[in-house]
N, C-alpha and C positions, 0 to 999 in steps of 0.2 A: 567325786573324789577318786583318785587312783593312787597307785603305789609311788608315783613320781611327784606327788604334791609335797611341797615343803611345809605347808601348814595344814593342820587338820581342819576339816569342815566344822562349822558351828551352826547351831540353831540361830535363826535370824533374830529371835526374841524369846523371852521367857514364856510368853503366851504360846508360841509355836512349840516350844519344848513340852510344856504342860499338856497341850492337846495331844501331841504325839505319844506322850507317856501314858496319859489316860486311855488313849486308844489301844496302846500295847497291853494295858492291864485288863480292860474290859474284854470279855470273851464269852464263850458258851457257858463257862462255869457260873457266870452271873445269872444265867437264865435257868439252866437245868439242874443246878445244885443248890444255890443260895436260897431261893424261896422254899424249896423242899425241906432243907435242914432247919430253916427258921420255923416252918409250920410243925415239923416233927418234934422239935425240942422246946416248945413252949412259947412260940411267937415273940412278943416283946421282951420277955425275960431272956430269950436267947439273943435277941438283938443287943441288949444291954451288955452282955458278956462279950459278944462279937465286937462291939465298938470299943470296949476296954482293951480287948486283945489287939485290935487294930492300932490303937495309940501306942501301947507298950511293947508290942511284939512285931507287927508287920511294918509299921512306919520306920522304926529304927533300922530294920534290915534293908528297906528300900533306900533310906538315906545312905546306908553303908555302900550299896551297889553304885548309887550315883556318885558318891565321894571317891570310891576306888577308880571309877572311870575318869572323873574330872581331874583327880590328882595325877594320874599316870598318863592320861590322853591315849589310852590303849584299850584293846579288848580285854576280856577277863583273864585269859591265859597269859597274855603279854604283861598285864598288870601284876599278876602274881610273880612272874619272873623279875619284874622291876622292884617289887616290894620285898621279895625273898630271894635275892640273887644267890646263885651257887647251890640251890636246893632242887629237889625233884617235886616240890609242891605245885609246880605249874600243871601237873597231871590232874589236879583238882579242876583246873580250867578246861582241860581236855574232857574230863567227865561231864562238865557242864555242856560242852559242845555236843557230846554224844546224846545227852538228855534232850537237847533242843532238836537235834536231827530226828530222834525218835518221836518227839512231840509233833514235829511237822509232818512226819510220815503218816500219822492218822488224823491230825488236825486239818490239814489241807482238804482231805477227802470229805470229812464231816462238814467242814465249812462250805464245801461245794453243794452239799445237800440243801443248805439254807437258800442258795440261789436257785436250785432246782425247784424248791417248794414255793419260791416267789413266783416263778412262771406257772407252776401248777395252780396257784391261787388265781392268777390272772385268767387262766384257761378254765377254772372251775373243775379241776380234775378230781378233787376230793369233796365235792358238794353233795354228799350222800346223807340221807337221814339215818341210815343203818351204820352204826359204828364198826360193825364187822367188815363192811366194805372199805372203810377208811384204813382199817388194819391191813386188809388184803392189798390195798393200794400201796402201802408202805412196804409190805412184805415183797410184793412184786418188784418194787423199786430196788430193794436190796438184792434181789436175785437176778438183776439185769447187769451183768458185769460191764458191758460197754457203756451203759448209762452212768454207772458209778465212776468209771475211769474218765469218761468225758467231763463230768463236772469237777472231778479232781484236777484234770488237766487245765480246765478253765481257771480254777482258783490259783493253781501254781503259776500259770502264765500271767495272770493279772498282777499277782504279787511280785513276780520277777520283774515285770516291766516297770513297776513303780520303784522298786529298790534300785534297779539299774540307773534310774534318773538321779539318784543321789539323795542326800539329806534334805536339802532345801527345795529343789525342783521336783522331788519325788515324794518322800514320806511326809515332810512338813506341809507341803502344798495340799496333798490329799487329805491329811488330818484336819487342816483348817476348813475344809469343805464338809467332810463327812461327820466330824464330831458334833458341830452345832446341829446339823440335820438329824443326827441320831438322837440327840436329847429332845429336840422338838417333837420328833415322831414318838419317842417313848412317853413323853408327857401327854401327848394327844391320845395315845392308845390307853394310857392309864386312866385318863378322865373318862373315856368312853366305857372302859370296863367297869369303873366304879359307879357309873350311872345306870347300869343294867338292872332290871328288876331282880331282886334277890341277891344283889352284889354285897350287901352289908354283912351277910353271913360269912362271905369269903374274907372281907376286911377284918371281921372279928376273929376269925380263925388265924389270920396272919398276924394280927397285932395284939390281941388280948393276951396278957401275960399269964402263963400257967407255970407257976414256980415248982409244981410237983414234978415236972419233966426235966428240971434243971439239975441233973445228976452229974456224976463224973464223966460219963460218956458224952453228955451234952457240952460240958465245958471243953473237953478235948476236941469235939467237933467244931466249936466256936473258934478255938485256937487254930485248928487246921484250916478252916475257911478263911480266917483273917490272914494267915500266912500265905495261902495259895492264891487268894483273890487278886493280889497285886502282882502276881507273876514273878515272885522272888524265889531264890533258892538255887538257881543254876547260873546266875551271873548274867542273864540276858539284858538286864537293865543297865549293866556296866557300860555297854556300848553307847546307849543314849546319854549316859552321864559323861562319856568322853567327848561329846560334842557340845557340852554346856559352856556358857560363858561364866566368868567369875564375878559378875557385878551384883548378883543376888545370892543370898544364902541358900544352901541346899535344903535346910529345914523348911523354909517358906514354900519352896517349890514342891517338896514332897507332900506336905499337908494338902496342897491343891490337888495333886495327883490322886492321893488316897481318897480325898473328899469326892472327886469326880467319879471314881470307880465305885465307891460305896453308894453314892446317890443313884447311879445306874442300876446297881443290884437291887436296892430297895424299891425303886420304881418298877422294876420288872415284877416284883411280887404283887404290886398293885394292878398289874395286868393279868397275871396268871390266876390268882386266887379268886378275885371277884368274878371273873369271867367263868371259871370252872364251877363255882358254887351257883352262879345264876342259871346254869343249865344242868345242874345236878350231875356234874362230871367229877370223878375222883381225881383230886389234884395231888394226892399223896404218892406220886411216882416221880422218878428223877431220870435224867439222861435222855437218850433218843426217844423212848416211849412217850415222855411228856411232850417233847417238842414236835414230834412227827406223827403221833397217834392221838394223844389226849387233846392237845390244842387244836388240831384240825377238826376234831369232833365239835369243839366249841364254836369255831368259826363257821362250820357247816350249818349250825343252828341259828346263827345271828342274822338279823336283817343287814344286808350288805356285808355279810360275813367274809366273802371272798376279797372285798376291798380291804377290810381290816386285816385279813390274813396276809394279803400281799404286803401291806405296810409293816406288819410284824416281822415277816421273813426278810424284808428289806432291811429292817433294823438289825436283825441278827447277822445278815450278810455284812453290813457296815462294821459291826463289832468284830466279826471274824477277820475281815480284811485288814483292819488296823492292828489286830493281834498278829496275824501272819507276817505283816510287814516288819514288826518289831522282832519276832523270833528269827526270821530270815536275815535281817540286818545283823543280828548278833553273830551268826555263823559266817556271814559274808565278811563282816568286820574282822573276824579271826583270820580268814584266808588272806585278806588284804594286808593286815599288820604282820602276820607271822610267815606267810608264804609269799608275800610281795606280789600277789596276783592283781591284775586290773579288776575293777569293780564288775564289769560285764562278764568277764571270764569266770570270776569267783561265783557270781550269782548263778550263772548257767550250770556250773559244775554242781553246786549244792542242790539246785532244783532237779537236776537229772537224777542224782542219788536219791533224793527225797521221793520223787515220783516212782522210781523203781520199788523202793521199800513200801511206799504207799499203796502200790498195786496189790501187794499181798495183804496189807491191812484192810483195804476195802473189800477184797474178795472173801475175807474171813467173816464178813457179815452175811454172806450168801453162799456163793459157790464153794468156798473153802471152810464153811462153818463147821463141818464135821472133822476137820483137821485140828487136833489139839496137841498141846505140849504142856505136861503137868496139869492136865484137865482144864486148860485154858486155850481159847482161840488165840490166833496171832495178835489180834487187837487187844484182847484181855491181858495177855502176857506182857505186851509192850506197855500198856497203861499201868499195870501193876508195878513193873520194874521202874518206870519213871516216877510215878506218884508215891510209891511206898519205899523206894530205895534211893534213887539218884537225887531227887529233890530234897528230901529231909536230911540225908547224909551230907550233901553239898551245902545246904543251908546251915547245918550245924557247924561244919568245919569253917565256913566263912565267918560266922559270928565269933567263933573262938579266936581266929586270927585277928579279926577286927577289934575284939575286946582286950586281947593280951599282947599282940605284936604290933598292930597298926594303930592303936588307939589314939595316940597323940597326933600322928600324921593326919588321920581321917577327921578327928575332931577339929583340927585347924582348918582343914579343907571345907568341912561342913559349915563353919561359921564365917567363911570369907564372903564379903559383900553385904548388901543391905537386906535386912529382914530378920526373921526369928533366929535367935542365938540359942544353941543347945549346948549345955555344959554337963553338969553332973547327971541329969536325968538320962542322957544318951548313954553315958558310961555304965550306969546301973543296969539299964535295959540290955545293952549289948553284951555285958559281961555275965550277967546273972539270969535275968528274966527270960531273955530270948533262948539261950542254950537249953535251959530247963524245959521251956515250952516245946521247942522243936524236938528235944529228946523224948518227951512224953508223946508227941504226935507220932514219932517214928516207932516207938515201942508198941503203941496201940495198933498201928497199921500192919506191923509184922506179927501181931497176935500175942505179944508178951504181956500186954495189959488188956484185960477183958473185964467187961461189966455185965 
């Protein structure tokens, strides 16, 4: 697609759209946060609250993003201009673009680590009996700036190449290949982890309900996990919605997308906890330490551990790549629609800016780790600004507009086609439940609500 096309590109089928959207939603958060918060806040009891929040909070917001895109056939900023002409509210879309650029600036680099560790697994680079050596391996990796920037460049280049190919020949084609492979590999790894000696202790830790841990903090954590797991809040799914056909209802497609993302997150827990407990490794960590220090320790102790480690990191790479494609497409779509740039030029411009910003993000893990602003490294500050400010504020404003200004337009768009029809439930959720939930998440993240 380029700026001279008279008709907007469309997904070739709903199946292609669902695969691409599931790929856009699945990411590192499914691995290094979801299992951790589930175990921390009561296992199955947390899962129940999470699933309720998914239905009544996250899915309505995802429906809204898809509906905004399909209704206007534009990116998020252009959509707001069309839905609220003559106002300055399109700056909310610009804020979304800023959030996505910042996300890409650190996500590309960390995604590159998964590919690096795939090759490390093949080479047996962390096959040590001593955990301190595995920690030293990762520390050395973080303190090698050329290595970090090389893998960041590889991830940027691969994503850019796919996005330049367009919706059908690029994103949809790759997702049709990677998503089925991803789920096959996740299921295989989960089966292997659950059959390890001692794995039942991990499964019990993961799934046994502990209602004593289900306090206010846990409920807000479930709300936040449900909201952010689908990648909503800054309008990036609007661009995928703008390529949708109108033969199927948005409700039906959204349920499939949410179901696929949630299934991947839950299955990841069946990999991490059984494997960690089988080898007496502490699984109660999150983020990079879990993925690049704790899990390599597990793989190093398993029979054929480097094989399973390679498969695991390949899974993560697939999940990251489908996410980076979605995020990049949202910003590229903005430049195509609003700046009338050809797809190739728009993609290369975005990737150049992202790589430059990402250089400082990656170096903040090692070379620039002592450089802080407000007692935070460059990565920590960017992550805080995006996760705690831009995403919840953007999501809150979107739901208010959707519930009080665009309600009738979006409800009509959501129900076009064959499939699930959403009526009063959507209105109640988007007007009342979602804004209250997102406001609670925001107030907790900035420290107004404490437990």
